[in-house]
N, C-alpha and C positions, 0 to 999 in steps of 0.2 A: 534456022541457024542464027538468024539475027536475034531471035529471042534468047538463045543460049548465050550469045556474047554479051547481051545486056545484063544477064544474070551474073556473068563472071566479072563485069566491071564493078569496081568498088564504088560505093556511093560517095560522091564528092561532097555532098551536103551533110556529111556526118558531123556530129558535134565535136568540137575540138577537145583534145585530151587535157585534163586538168592535172596540175602537179600534186602528187600525194604528199601529205605532211610527213616530215622525217619522224621516225619512231623515237619516243621519249625514253631517255635513259632512266632506269630505276635507281632511285637513291638508296644507298645502303643505310640501313637503320643502325644507328650507333647503340640503341638500347639492346638489340639482340646480341651484339658482340659482348656487351657488359654482362648480360644475363648468362651467356655461355661461360664467360670467365668466372663469374660468381659460382656457377654450378660446378665447374672444375675445381675451384678452390675448396668448396664444401666437400667434394668427393675425396680430395687429398687429405683433408683434416680427418674425415671419418676413417679413411684407410690407416692413417697413422695412429688413431685411437684404438683401432681393432688389433693392433700388434700387442705383444706381451709387454706389460708394464708392471713394475713392482707395486704392491699394495700401499695405499696411503697410510702414513703413520697417524694414529689416533692418540689423543691425549689419554693419560691414565684415568681421568675422571669419566670419560666416555666409555672406556673399556670396562670400568667397574660397574656401569649401569646394566651390563649384560648379566642376567640371572639365569641359572639353570632351574630345572623344575623343582629340585629339592630345595634350592635356596628360596624360591618363591613360596614354597610350602612353609619353610621355617619363618619367613617374613610374615606370612599370614598367621601363623601360630602365635607369634609374639604380638602382633597387632590385636588379635582377639583376646589374648591374656591381659594386655594393657587396657583394652576397652572394658573387659570384665571388671577390673579393679576400679576404673573410673565409674562404672555403673553402680558398683557397690557403695562407693563413696557418695554418689548422688542420692541413692536410695536411703542411705543412713541420714544424710542431712535433711532431706525433704520429707521422708516418711517415718523412718524408725525413731528418729529423735523426738517425735511427738507422741510416740507410743511408749508408755512407761508401765512396767509391771512391778508392783511393790517398790516404787520409787527408783527403779533402775531401768536402763535401756540397753541396747546392743552397741557394737562397734564393728560394723561390717567392713569399713575401709581397711582397718588394721588386719582383720581376719583374712581378707583377700590377699594382702601383701604377704602375710605369713605363709599362707597356703602355697602361693606361687613360688616364694623363696625356698620352701622346703621341697617342693616338687622338682625344682631345677637343680638341686644338689648344693654342695658347699660353696664352690667357686662362683658359678653363675648365679645361684640363689642369693648369696651374700651381696654380690654387686647389685643385683636387682633390688634387694631389700634396702640397700643404702640409697640408691637413686629414687626408688618409689617413696621411701620415707621422707626424703628431702622435698619431693614434689608435694607430698601430703602436708608437710609443715607449711610450705608456701601457699597452699590452697586456702588456709585460714581455718580449717577444721581441727587442726592439731592443738593440743593444750599448750605446747611450748616446743622450743628447739630440742629439748632433751628427748623428745619422742623418736628422733632419728636414731639415737643410741639404744633406746628401749625396744626398737623394732629390729635393728640390724644385728645387735649382739645376741639376743635369744634365737634368732633365725640361724645364725652361723653356728652357735653352740649345739642347738638341737639337731641340726643337720649333721654335724660331725658325730654326735653321739649315736644317731640312728645308723649312719653308714658304718660305724665301727662295731656296733653290737647287734643290730637288727637288719634283716633283709627288707627290701622295699615291699610293702604291702599296705592294704587299706588301713588295717588296724594300727600298724606302726606309724604311718603318716598322720593319722588322726590323733594318736596319742601324743606324738611330738608337737604337733600344731596346738594341741590343747595345753600342753606344758608351756609352750612359748606364749600363748595368749594369757595364761595365768601369771606368768612372770611379768609380762607387759603391764597388766592391770595392777599388780602389787607394786611394781616400780613406779607406776604413775601415781599410786596412792602415797608412796613414800616421798616422792618429789613434791606432791601437793601439800603434805604435812610439813615438809622441810621449808617450803616457801611460805607457809602460813595461809594457803588458799583454803584448806579444809582442816578437819580435826580427826582424832583417832576414832571417834564414834561413827564416822562415815565408812569404815572398812567393810561392813556387810554389803553396802551398796556397790562398791567396787567388785566384791566377790560375786554378787548377783550378775553384774554386767559381764564378768568373765564367763559365768555359767551359761547365760543366755546366748552369748556369742559362740561358745563352743558347740551348743546345740545346732545353731544355724550353720556352723562350719561343715557339718556332715553333708548336706546337699551341695554346698559350695565346693567341697572337695571333689565330688563326682563331676561337677560341671567343669572345673579347671583341669581335671584329669582327662576328660574327653577332648577338651581343646588341646591339651598338651600332646596328645597322640596323633595330631593332624600330620599327614605326610609320612606315617609310619615311624614317627620319632621314637627312639628308645633311649632311656637315660642310662648312660654308661657309668658304672660305679666300680 
């Protein structure tokens, strides 16, 4: 019994209890509250933008830059026609001007302008001939400012004559372009005689130049005709 009582008695020599440190209070992070506020603000802005809003007004210049497929094809067609005329002018100045047959050469730059002008009809073709002949004059290859009238007027008159009496065909187009080329060379010869640059005995050389150019206008016509049909373009007359 004594042993059991000893076991039940608490040990008086037990170590004294130490006071536990008070729990530390967690500091609230100010950054987390700011982040939540920022996220909420962004969500509100996105929700307001998701609602229906009228389309923004664009300037007429920006809207005009939108091309349909047909407009892009027409633009490509005109770019290729202009590049073809420029290429003919470069070939004439760099290559053909050095090749002379019986004292005469060709005039590919004028031939290209006449062909494109006749292909495009009276209204569009005349405007093109006027602008292209002006550029041709300022390029330095033209004999004088009168070449603008000598190119534009025959193009317009031959195009009017063909539309009134003949239907569009390869033969009628080549015949009218040949007439326009002959009129241009004769007019050029007349102006050269009038200004004293040449004399009457040089007429055969101008006629040979017209003939040589008319021969080369046959393959040029087929080239420009193929370019002109890009995008299924049809000339309305």
